[in-house]
One Martini backbone bead per residue (centre of mass of N, CA, C, O) as a GRO file, in nm:
protein
   60
    1MET     BB    1   0.087   0.702  -0.856
    2PRO     BB    2  -0.194   0.608  -0.951
    3THR     BB    3  -0.438   0.362  -0.896
    4SER     BB    4  -0.662   0.112  -0.999
    5ARG     BB    5  -0.868  -0.146  -0.991
    6PRO     BB    6  -0.759  -0.294  -1.249
    7ALA     BB    7  -0.460  -0.314  -1.127
    8THR     BB    8  -0.610  -0.480  -0.856
    9SER     BB    9  -0.816  -0.730  -0.925
   10THR     BB   10  -0.593  -0.929  -0.833
   11PRO     BB   11  -0.374  -1.064  -0.620
   12GLN     BB   12  -0.142  -1.096  -0.824
   13THR     BB   13  -0.148  -0.812  -0.944
   14ALA     BB   14  -0.123  -0.655  -0.683
   15GLY     BB   15   0.154  -0.770  -0.602
   16ARG     BB   16   0.311  -0.666  -0.849
   17VAL     BB   17   0.244  -0.367  -0.832
   18PHE     BB   18   0.348  -0.328  -0.541
   19SER     BB   19   0.641  -0.416  -0.585
   20ILE     BB   20   0.711  -0.197  -0.790
   21LEU     BB   21   0.639   0.045  -0.617
   22LEU     BB   22   0.841  -0.013  -0.388
   23GLN     BB   23   1.095   0.000  -0.559
   24LEU     BB   24   1.062   0.292  -0.657
   25VAL     BB   25   1.047   0.431  -0.384
   26ARG     BB   26   1.314   0.324  -0.259
   27ALA     BB   27   1.505   0.421  -0.493
   28SER     BB   28   1.415   0.737  -0.460
   29GLY     BB   29   1.346   0.822  -0.145
   30LEU     BB   30   1.052   0.823  -0.122
   31ALA     BB   31   0.716   0.861  -0.057
   32ALA     BB   32   0.411   0.671   0.023
   33LEU     BB   33   0.056   0.667  -0.015
   34ILE     BB   34  -0.146   0.398   0.109
   35ALA     BB   35  -0.474   0.282   0.033
   36THR     BB   36  -0.612  -0.005   0.214
   37HIS     BB   37  -0.777  -0.331   0.281
   38ASN     BB   38  -0.506  -0.489   0.244
   39MET     BB   39  -0.318  -0.636   0.491
   40ASP     BB   40  -0.093  -0.777   0.333
   41LEU     BB   41   0.012  -0.522   0.193
   42ALA     BB   42   0.045  -0.341   0.445
   43ALA     BB   43   0.267  -0.525   0.583
   44ARG     BB   44   0.498  -0.425   0.364
   45MET     BB   45   0.527  -0.177   0.509
   46ASP     BB   46   0.713   0.031   0.711
   47ARG     BB   47   0.443   0.200   0.762
   48ARG     BB   48   0.141   0.232   0.976
   49VAL     BB   49  -0.209   0.335   0.955
   50THR     BB   50  -0.495   0.283   1.149
   51ILE     BB   51  -0.841   0.319   1.054
   52ARG     BB   52  -1.138   0.367   1.267
   53ASP     BB   53  -1.407   0.547   1.251
   54GLY     BB   54  -1.207   0.808   1.191
   55MET     BB   55  -0.977   0.679   1.372
   56ILE     BB   56  -0.687   0.636   1.520
   57GLU     BB   57  -0.568   0.310   1.617
   58GLN     BB   58  -0.273   0.267   1.466
   59LEU     BB   59   0.084   0.259   1.500
   60ALA     BB   60   0.366   0.102   1.285
   0.00000   0.00000   0.00000
């Protein structure tokens, strides 16, 4: 379920879209791969991989 910049153009919209996406993913039992620069949204994920300069910096 790809999203585009218009779907996440404001912090409020991004938060709503992300909340709905998390609900759908968790209800279905599937996994989702989310790539974001927004660390507040990333913090809401169950697991995170931080990449810096093309290298894995942190697994959480």
